[in-house]
Each structure stands twice: as C-alpha cells, then as structure tokens.
N, C-alpha and C positions, 0 to 999 in steps of 0.2 A: 638845825637839827637833822634835816635830810642829808646834809653833807656828812655830819658826824656818823649817822647810821651807815652811810655808804662806805666811809673809811673803816668802820668796825667790820662791816661785811667783807670788804677787801682784805682786811687783816686776817680774817678767818680763812678766806680762800688762799692767801699767801701761806699761812701756816700749814694748811692741808697739803698744798703742792710741795712745799719745802720739806715737810716730814716724810713725804713719799718718794723724794728724790733718790734715796739709795735703792729703791725697788723699781720705780717707774718714773719716766719723765713725762710731765704734763705741760703742754703749752696752750696758750689761749691767744686768739687773734680776733680782730674786728673784721667781719666779713663785708666786702663791698656790695652794698645792696641797691644803691640808687640808679646805677647804669647797667644795662644788660651785658655790655662787653666784659667788664671785670667780673661780674656775677658768673658768667659762663666760663671764662678762661681760668679763673683762679684754681679750681680743682685740677685742671690739666697740668698747670705749671707747678703748683705747690706739691702735689703728690709725687710727681716724677722727680722734682729736685730733691725731695726728701729721700726717695728711693736711690737716686744717684749718689747722694751724700751718705747713704747708709745710716740715716737717723732713725732710731727707734723711739717713738714717743706716742702718747695719746694726745691728739690735737683736737681742741674745742674751738668753735668759732662763734663769737657773739653775733647775734642776728636779730633783725626786727621783721617778724613775719608779715606785718601789715604793709610793709614798704617794698615787697619783692617786685621786680620789674615784669615778671611773667610767672603766673601761677603754675603752669606745667613745668617750666624750667626749674622752679623751686622743688617740684616733686622729684625730678630726676637728679638734681644736685644733692638733695637731702638724702638720697640713697648712698652717696659717697662721702658726705660731710657730716660730722657731729655738730649740730647746732645747739647752742645754749642761749638763754635770754641775754640780750645786750647788756643788761644790768650786771651780769657776772663779769664781763670784760671791763666795763667802765668803772666798776668798784675796785677791781685790782689795779687798773690804770691810775685811779685817784690815790690809792694807797702808795704806789711807787712815787707819785708826784709829791705827796705830802711829806713823805719821809726821805725824799731825795735819793732814791735808790736806782736811778737810771742806769748805773753801771752794771746792775744785775739784770736789767730788763731783757737782754738778748736770750737769756736762759729761760724766760717765762713767756715771752710774747712771740706770736707768729707774724710774718709779713705776707701780705696778699700780693704775691708777684703776678704780673700779667705779661711780662716780656719773656720770650723763649730765647734764653742765652746759651742753651746747651743742645740745640737741634732736637728738641723733644718731639716736635711735630713729625719729624722724619723718622725717628727711631723708636717710637712707642705707639701702641694702639690707643684709641680714645678711652678716657676714663668714663665719660658720660655715655649712657646707653639707653635706648628705648626697648621696652619689652615687646614681644610679639603681639600681645594684646593691644598695646598702645599704637603700634604700626597699623594693625587691622582697623582700629577705630578711626585713625586719620584717613586711611584708604577708603573706608566706608563713606565718610563725609564727602570726599572728593568724587568718588564714583556716583554718589547720589546727585551730584551737580554736573554729571556727565563730563568729568575731567579725564582725558585719555592718559592713563598712567603707563601705557606701553612706551611712551616717548621719553627720551632723556630730557631732564629738566635743567634749565639754566635760570638761576635767580639773578635779578638785577637789583642792587641796593644802592640808591642814590640819595645822599643826605640833603635835606633842606632844614631850615630853622624852625619849622612849625612844631616839630615834636617837642623840643625843649620848652618852647613857649607854652605849649599845651600842658606839659607835665609839671613844669616849674614856672608858673606865671609871674612869680615875684622875684625871680632870679634873672639878673642881666647876663644873658649868654651871648651877647652880640660879638664878643671876641672870637666865638666859634664860627662866625659867618663866613670866614675865608675858607672853611671846609665845605661849604654848600656847593652844589652843582645843579645845572639846569637839566631836568629829565628829558626835555625835548631834544637835547643834543645826542641822546642815546637812541633816537628813533631809528636811524639807519642800522644800528647794531641790532635792535629788536627785529627789524625786517630781515636782516641777513640771517640771524639765528633761526627764524621761522622758516626761511628758505632751505635751511639745512635740516629741517624736520625736528627741531627742538621744540619743547613746550617752554615758553618764556614766562616767567613770573616776576612782576615788579613788586618787591617787598616793601614793608614799612607799616608801622602801627598807625601813625597819624602823619599824613602828608598834605602839602599845601594844595596841590592840584592833581587832577587826573592826567594820564597820558592821552594825548589826542590821537588815539589809534585803536582800532578794534579788529580782532581776528580770532577765530576759534582756538588758535594755539597761543594766544596771549592773554594773560590774566593780570589785571591791575589789582592785585590782592589788597592793596591799601584801602580800596573802596568796595571790597566784596562783602556781601551779606553773610557769607559763611566764614568770615575771619574769626579764628580762635587762637588762644595761647598754644594749644596743641599743634595746630598747623604752622604757627610761627616757627616752632622748633622742627617739626617734621620736614618742612621744605628744606631747611638747612641740612638735615640728615640725609634726605633723599636725592638732593640735586647732584647732577653730573659735575657742574662747576658753577662758580659765582663770579659776577662782575660787580665790583663794589667801589664806592668812593671813600671807603675807610670810615665806617661808623659802627655803632654798637651791634646791630644785628649780625654783621658778618663774623662775629665771634662764634656763632653757632656752626656754620660750615667750617670755619677755622678749626674748632674743637673736634669736629667729625672728620678732619683730615681731607677736606674737599679742596680741589684746585681753586685758587682765587686770583683773579686779575684785579689789582687795585688801580683805580683810575682817579684822576683829579686829586691826587694825594697832595695835601698842602703842609702836613707836618713832616717836612723833608728829613729831619734828623731821625724820625721814627719809622722810616720805610721798613716794610716787612722783608727782611733779608735772611732769615734763619732757615727757611724751608724751600726745597726745590719746587714745592707745590705753588709757590707764590711768584707772580710777575707783577711789575708795577709800571705805570706812567704817572707823571706828577704835573702839578701846575707850574708853569713858568711864572717868574716874578720880575717885575720892573721896579726900579728904585725911583726916587723923586726926580731924577734927571732923565727919566724915560729910558734908562739903560737896563738891559736884561742882566740878571744875576747868574753867574756861572755856578757850577756844582759846589765849589768850596764856599762861595758867598751864600748860596741857599742854605747850606749846613750852618754856617755861622749865624745867619739871620734867625733861623729857627731855634738854635740853642739860646740866643739872647731872649727870645720870646718866652721860652720855657723857664729861663732863670727868673724872668719878671713875675711868674706865677707865685714864686716863693718869697718875693720881696714886696713889702708894703709900698703903696703909692707909685708903683711902677705900672705903666700901661700894658695891658694884655692885648690891646687892639693894634694890629699892624697898620702902618700908614703907607705900606707898599701896595702895589697893584698885582693881585694874584689873577693870573689869566687861565681860564678854563681850557681844558682839552677840546679841540675842535671835533666835529663829527667825524672828519676824516682820520684824525689821530686815534679816536676811539675805535673806529672800524678796523683800522690797520692793526692796532694792538690786539683786538679780539681775534682776528684771523691768525695772527702770529701765536697767540696764546693757545688757541684751539689746536693748531699744528703741534705746538710744544707738548701739550697734554697728551695728544694722540700718539706722539713719538716717545712716550714714556719719559718725559722730562729730560730728553737729551738735547744739548745745545748744538746748533750748527756753527760753522767757523765764524760767520759774521756776528752771531750772538756772543761767542767767546771773546772776540776782539773788542766789541763795544763794552761789554760788561767788565772786562779787565781794565779798560780805560776809565770807566766810571768808578770802579772801586779804588783805583789809584788816586783819585781826586776826592773820594768820600772817606773821610777819616772816622770810621765807625768807632774806633777806640775812644774818641772824644765824647761820645754820647753816653750819658748816665741815666738811670731810672730815678724814680722819686726817692729811693733810698741811697743814692749816690753810688750805686753799683753799675757795672756795665749793662747797657741796654741792648747790645747786639752780641750775638754769638761769635766765638773766635773763628769758626768756619762759616763763611757767608755763602749760603746755598741759594738764596733768593736771586731773582733775575730782574733786570730792568729791560723793558722792551727795546730790542735793537732797532726796530723801525722808528721808534720815537727818538732814540739817541742819535741815530743817523740823520734824521730830518733836522734836528736842532743842534747838530754837532758844533757849528761855529759859535753858537750862543753858550753852550754848556761847558765846553772844554777850552 
C-alpha cells in the first residue's frame, strides 16, 4: 500500500512538472547529506555548471533535515538551495522506475556534481557566504577564549578512522583506512608555522587522539570546549591556507577559495588538479613484491579500486602498502606551498619542469566521476610539489 501511494504521488509530481514544461523547466535531485564534503561542494559546482551551460530551470533538492552533517552549514547552504522533503524525490524516482521511463530521466533529475571540471574555483566567486552577523558571532566566541585573531590562520585537517566509526558505527569503512595519516608526523609543520607567526588550528569533529604539543598559537580544536558547528565553518572561511590529507572538512576552505596543500593523498586518480590554489603530495605505494609504483601504475591501481566500488563481490580494500609522507616531506611541501601562495601562485622553473613531467605520465582523461563523465578539467591548473617529485623522481618516473 505504501509503495502504491508513493507511485501515485510520483505520478502527480510527474504530471505537474510535465504540464509546466512549455513554460518552465523543473528539475529534482537527491541532495548528498551524509558527508560534509559533497554537502558543501554541491552548490558551488552545480550552480556554476548550470550558469556555464546557460540552463534556465527551477531546481529542487530532496533533503533529510535530521541527517545534515553540520547545522550551521545547513543554514548557509539552504540560502542558496531549494530543499524539499526527500519523499518528493523518491516518489518521482519510483514512478520512473515502475514505468521504465529512464530515458526521460535526464530531463527531470539533477546530478550532485562534486568535481570541478571547468576551473570553477579559479573563475568564480564562492556561492556560499557568511553574513556579517554570523562572522561577528564567531569572532565573539573566539575572542572570549582569548584567541588572537590578528594572526593569519592555518588550518590542519588530518584524517583518521575515528570519525566514520563514531558517525556510522554499523558501517564497515575499513577500506577508507588507506586515507588515514598520523597527526604526529605534522608536528614539525605545526612548529614551523608557529615560528612564522601563524595561528595554527588542527581541525576535526571527532579525532582519535590529541596532538602531543601545546603552544599559545596552536589550537587542537578537535578537543576544544568551545567547538561549534559555526566555528567548523568559520575557520574554513577565515583561514589564510589549509593543509589537509583530503577529507570532508577541507571542502569548506575549498568552497571559500582558500589555498589548500593536500598531503598524504591516497586516491591518486582524484588529485585536485583544477585550481591554481591547490598543491599536492601523495602517498607512495609498494606492491606485493616490495616495489614502488610509478605514476602510471598509481593511477591504474586507483582506477581499479574505484571500479570495484560499483561491482558486487569486488574487494574495496587494497592489499598494497600505502606509505605516509615523512615529516621531512611534509615540511618541505609546506615551505614550498607557502612561497607559492605568497608569490601569487606563480611557478618557478623547477616547478614547471617537474609538473610537466608529472602530467605527461598522469592520464587525467582516463578518470571519470560517478556518472561516467570526466573527473578532471581540460585545463589542469593544480600543482604537485616539485620538492616531492624531485626527491622521488627515480621511483615515480
């Protein structure tokens, strides 16, 4: 009976949308709600892609309010997105399934794109915004805890497995473990940034352990008593730059167009290469014969793992050895990235040389998103750290 009611409701929605087609195009999508990354990035990519394609439509997104990853983020996203109950989307989807109308679906359904394949981050201002009142509220909280906001802020976002275990205790997320990194390896980076008079903030909602370091200009925010959903977003908005291992929270500084150094990146095919604001170093990988994989092999290995996600009974857990960036690698990359940002994203000759070599071995056109469309932009503006490529040249090339 419930299914029948849903099909009837979906039929009504279809008839309304179809009858209005001569006058206005209405599209409906399923908004990604479980993870903060897609939740944040979707408006940035979807709205700009729509603008570039000159699509005129009323877009509605099916949404579950009780499952949002961050309540303040919901507040600012909902200023830009028309949310409707998820039942509206699922009813229309069921209608299309029951009557086998999949060929028509592209005219009715939205896709939640999260990959910047048109250099959107470099060419457009952010969609998401904080009001002056919201900024003042965040600043009041920080000042009341004697945080010096006159300093430039650097956020450090290093993934561990504790978050997913906490949020989804019944979900086996072990195949993500290769994305984890040891926060203690970033200690020299933290000390260096403090020596340069930055305020350093280690981000994270739920983390496994504290950083074994204390300093007036270092905040282990994951364990702070004043941690709030507002500050989760505000730090991503306010920071001068971010150092990340490539996990959900960095979508916030990403969306606010902040410079990001990606470290310990393990999803090699999905390196962030669309924006000049992004530089990366990644995990080296050894095969079962204890041999390092070169760039072409790293790409092929990651594409195979991604393919397994969509095929039943295929393992998502890699049996290869993913090797974390050393403290020295991290510090060298941070210094290079800092100079790169301060030099207005201009490359020196060594960086040009090594990145040209990297891109000649990295076949970006072979990488697709979840919809089978290109996952990388035609113009690859992102940078791989030349200090990293130079050190491991014999392995990677």
